[in-house]
C-alpha positions in Angstrom: 59.6 -59.2 -74.0 56.7 -57.2 -75.5 55.6 -54.1 -73.7 54.0 -50.8 -74.0 55.2 -48.6 -76.8 56.1 -45.1 -75.6 58.1 -42.6 -77.6 59.2 -45.4 -80.0 60.4 -47.6 -77.1 59.0 -50.8 -75.6 58.5 -50.4 -71.8 57.8 -53.8 -70.1 55.7 -54.1 -67.0 56.9 -56.8 -64.7 54.1 -59.3 -64.1 52.0 -58.4 -67.1 51.4 -60.1 -70.6 51.6 -57.1 -73.2 51.4 -57.3 -77.0 51.7 -54.6 -79.4 51.5 -54.5 -83.3 55.0 -55.7 -83.5 53.8 -58.9 -82.0 50.4 -59.1 -83.6 49.5 -57.3 -87.0 45.9 -56.6 -85.8 47.0 -55.0 -82.5 47.2 -51.5 -84.0 44.6 -48.7 -84.6 43.2 -48.1 -88.1 44.9 -44.8 -89.4 41.6 -43.0 -89.2 41.4 -43.4 -85.7 44.4 -41.7 -84.4 46.7 -38.8 -85.3 50.2 -37.6 -84.3 50.2 -35.7 -81.1 51.1 -31.9 -81.4 51.6 -31.6 -77.9 54.6 -32.7 -76.0 52.6 -32.7 -72.5 50.7 -35.8 -72.0 48.6 -35.1 -69.0 45.6 -37.4 -68.3 45.0 -41.2 -68.4 41.4 -41.9 -69.1 39.6 -45.1 -68.1 36.9 -46.8 -70.1 35.0 -49.9 -70.2 34.0 -51.5 -73.2 30.1 -51.8 -72.4 29.6 -48.8 -70.2 27.0 -50.7 -68.3 25.9 -50.2 -64.7 25.7 -52.1 -62.2 29.1 -53.8 -62.9 29.6 -56.8 -60.4 33.1 -57.8 -60.0 33.8 -61.4 -61.1 36.2 -63.5 -59.3 39.5 -64.4 -61.1 40.1 -64.1 -64.7 38.0 -64.6 -67.8 38.9 -66.9 -70.9 40.7 -64.0 -72.8 40.6 -63.6 -76.6 38.0 -60.7 -76.9 40.2 -57.7 -77.7 40.7 -58.5 -81.2 36.8 -58.5 -81.5 37.1 -54.9 -79.8 39.8 -53.9 -82.2 37.7 -54.9 -85.1 34.7 -53.0 -84.0 36.8 -49.9 -83.6 37.9 -50.2 -87.4 34.3 -50.6 -88.4 33.0 -47.7 -86.4 32.1 -44.8 -88.7 32.5 -42.4 -86.0 36.0 -43.4 -85.4 37.0 -44.7 -82.0 39.6 -46.7 -80.2 42.2 -46.4 -77.2 45.9 -46.7 -76.8 45.5 -49.9 -74.6 42.9 -52.7 -74.1 42.9 -54.8 -71.0 41.2 -58.3 -71.9 39.2 -60.3 -69.2 42.1 -62.5 -68.5 44.3 -59.6 -67.7 46.3 -59.7 -70.9 47.2 -56.2 -72.1 47.0 -54.8 -75.8 48.8 -51.6 -76.9 47.3 -50.2 -79.9 49.2 -47.0 -80.3 52.1 -45.0 -79.0 51.2 -43.5 -76.0 53.5 -40.6 -76.3 53.3 -39.9 -80.0 49.7 -41.0 -81.0 46.6 -39.0 -80.1 43.9 -42.0 -80.1 40.2 -41.0 -80.7 38.9 -42.1 -77.3 37.8 -39.1 -75.3 36.8 -36.3 -77.8 38.3 -33.2 -76.6 40.8 -34.6 -74.4 42.2 -36.7 -77.2 45.3 -34.5 -77.8 46.7 -34.7 -74.1 45.3 -38.2 -72.9 46.0 -41.7 -72.8 43.0 -44.2 -73.1 42.6 -47.5 -71.5 39.7 -49.7 -72.4 38.8 -52.3 -69.7 37.1 -55.4 -71.0 33.4 -55.6 -69.4 31.2 -58.6 -70.1 28.1 -57.8 -72.3 25.8 -60.1 -70.5 25.7 -58.8 -66.9 28.1 -55.9 -67.0 30.6 -57.7 -64.7 34.5 -57.2 -64.9 36.9 -59.7 -64.0 39.1 -59.0 -61.2 42.1 -59.9 -63.3 41.1 -56.6 -65.4 41.2 -54.3 -62.1 44.5 -56.1 -61.0 46.2 -55.3 -64.5 44.9 -51.7 -64.5 46.3 -51.1 -60.9 49.5 -52.2 -62.2 49.7 -50.6 -65.5 48.4 -47.2 -64.6 51.2 -46.2 -62.1 53.8 -47.0 -64.8 52.2 -44.9 -67.4 52.1 -42.1 -65.0 55.7 -42.7 -64.2 56.9 -42.9 -67.9 55.0 -39.8 -69.3 55.6 -37.9 -65.9 52.0 -37.8 -64.9 51.4 -37.3 -61.2 49.7 -40.6 -59.8 46.6 -38.8 -58.7 42.8 -39.5 -59.4 39.7 -37.5 -59.6 38.1 -38.1 -56.2 34.9 -36.1 -57.3 31.7 -38.2 -56.8 29.7 -39.3 -59.8 26.7 -37.2 -60.4 24.1 -38.6 -62.8 24.1 -36.6 -66.1 27.3 -34.2 -65.2 30.8 -34.1 -65.6 33.6 -32.4 -63.9 32.8 -29.0 -65.3 36.8 -28.1 -66.1 36.8 -31.1 -68.5 34.0 -29.7 -70.6 36.4 -28.5 -73.3 39.0 -31.3 -72.8 40.3 -30.1 -69.3 43.7 -28.9 -70.4 44.2 -27.9 -66.9 43.2 -31.1 -65.4 46.2 -33.5 -64.6 45.9 -37.0 -63.5 43.8 -40.0 -63.9 40.1 -39.7 -64.9 37.0 -41.8 -66.0 35.4 -41.4 -69.4 32.2 -40.3 -67.4 34.3 -37.4 -65.8 34.6 -35.8 -69.4 32.7 -36.8 -71.9 30.0 -34.2 -73.0 27.5 -34.0 -76.0 27.1 -30.4 -77.1 23.8 -29.0 -78.2 25.4 -28.6 -81.8 26.0 -32.4 -81.8 22.5 -33.3 -81.0 19.4 -33.8 -83.2 16.7 -31.0 -83.0 14.4 -33.2 -80.8 17.0 -34.2 -78.4 18.4 -30.5 -78.4 14.8 -29.4 -77.1 15.1 -31.8 -74.3 18.7 -30.9 -73.5 19.2 -27.4 -74.5 22.7 -27.2 -72.7 23.7 -30.6 -73.9 24.2 -33.8 -71.6 26.7 -36.1 -70.4 27.6 -38.7 -73.1 28.6 -41.4 -70.7 27.1 -43.3 -67.3 28.3 -44.6 -64.2 29.6 -47.8 -65.6 32.2 -46.0 -67.8 34.5 -46.9 -65.9 32.5 -47.6 -62.8 33.6 -47.0 -59.0 35.7 -50.0 -58.4 38.7 -49.0 -60.3 38.7 -45.6 -58.6 38.8 -47.5 -55.3 41.6 -49.9 -56.2 43.8 -47.2 -57.9 43.6 -45.2 -54.4 44.4 -48.3 -52.6 47.4 -48.9 -54.9 48.8 -45.2 -53.9 46.9 -42.9 -56.2 46.4 -39.7 -54.5 42.5 -38.7 -54.6 42.1 -34.9 -55.2 38.9 -32.9 -55.8 38.8 -31.3 -59.1 35.4 -29.5 -58.9 36.7 -27.4 -56.1 40.3 -27.0 -57.6 41.8 -28.9 -54.8 44.4 -30.4 -57.2 45.7 -26.6 -58.4 45.6 -25.3 -54.8 47.7 -28.6 -53.5 50.3 -28.1 -56.3 50.6 -24.5 -55.9 51.8 -25.2 -52.4 54.2 -27.9 -53.6 55.5 -25.8 -56.1 56.5 -23.1 -53.6 57.9 -25.9 -51.5 60.1 -27.1 -54.4 61.1 -23.4 -55.2 62.1 -22.7 -51.5 64.4 -25.9 -52.1 66.1 -24.5 -55.2 63.5 -25.2 -58.2 62.6 -22.5 -60.4 58.9 -23.3 -61.1 56.0 -21.2 -62.2 53.6 -21.4 -59.4 50.5 -22.2 -61.4 49.1 -25.4 -59.9 49.7 -27.5 -62.9 52.0 -30.6 -62.1 53.6 -30.7 -65.6 56.9 -32.5 -66.3 59.0 -29.5 -65.2 57.4 -29.8 -61.8 57.6 -33.5 -61.7 61.1 -33.5 -63.0 62.1 -31.0 -60.2 60.2 -33.2 -57.5 62.0 -36.2 -58.4 65.6 -34.2 -58.6 64.9 -33.1 -55.1 64.6 -36.5 -53.9 60.8 -36.9 -53.6 59.1 -39.8 -54.9 55.6 -38.3 -55.2 53.8 -34.9 -54.4 52.6 -36.4 -51.2 56.2 -36.4 -49.9 56.9 -32.6 -50.5 56.9 -31.0 -46.9 54.7 -27.9 -47.4 
């Protein structure tokens, strides 16, 4: 059965229909839209919607499907280079366009090198998202986090119009977990035309509330993702406590507040399924 491609291996996700380039010739990013990763630590999952519209009503059930090839063709034609590792169609089907571990897809600018991008289908007419898309995403993301040793935690910071999480300004190399495109995408002054630069001398947020919207955050938290605040660095303070607790049980971790592969490996080896399970 086809699955996600992670470090050259197909990973099946029970209950999900997944296709990749071994099944469909068009289900692969153009060579100009990704590159080999140079980092060994993939630390972020970044969620997108195809339209980025707000508001975005939830549509019941599933759509008819068949839209992801159009999205893939659009990426190939885009002169600015764009793509994502995964697309979720409106019927809940999944398309894997790149190796999650080996490939850096061009989906989130300065976060590309250490992130996985998931593009959720949003209807262009009213901005609606079918429940099947959310259902698939809430099944998919925990598996990606497990396979890539990313803690199942999500940015709980409230959306503020025109702003991003400040630590994500240059890609957020110290931000670990699940984020939205709106949390990290920024247009710098050097990227703006002179007229726009006069209006926004410090740059501005390149994405709005609908990329990816609020609903997917709520659903992932309901599925067990730990909500942490990144603006106040609650995430690093929390993991410093956990790293000290793991060290007290025999681990030898640097107490830096970053839940990297070493920390996640130690957590699992000591019998803890998640960071929440570690007594501190």
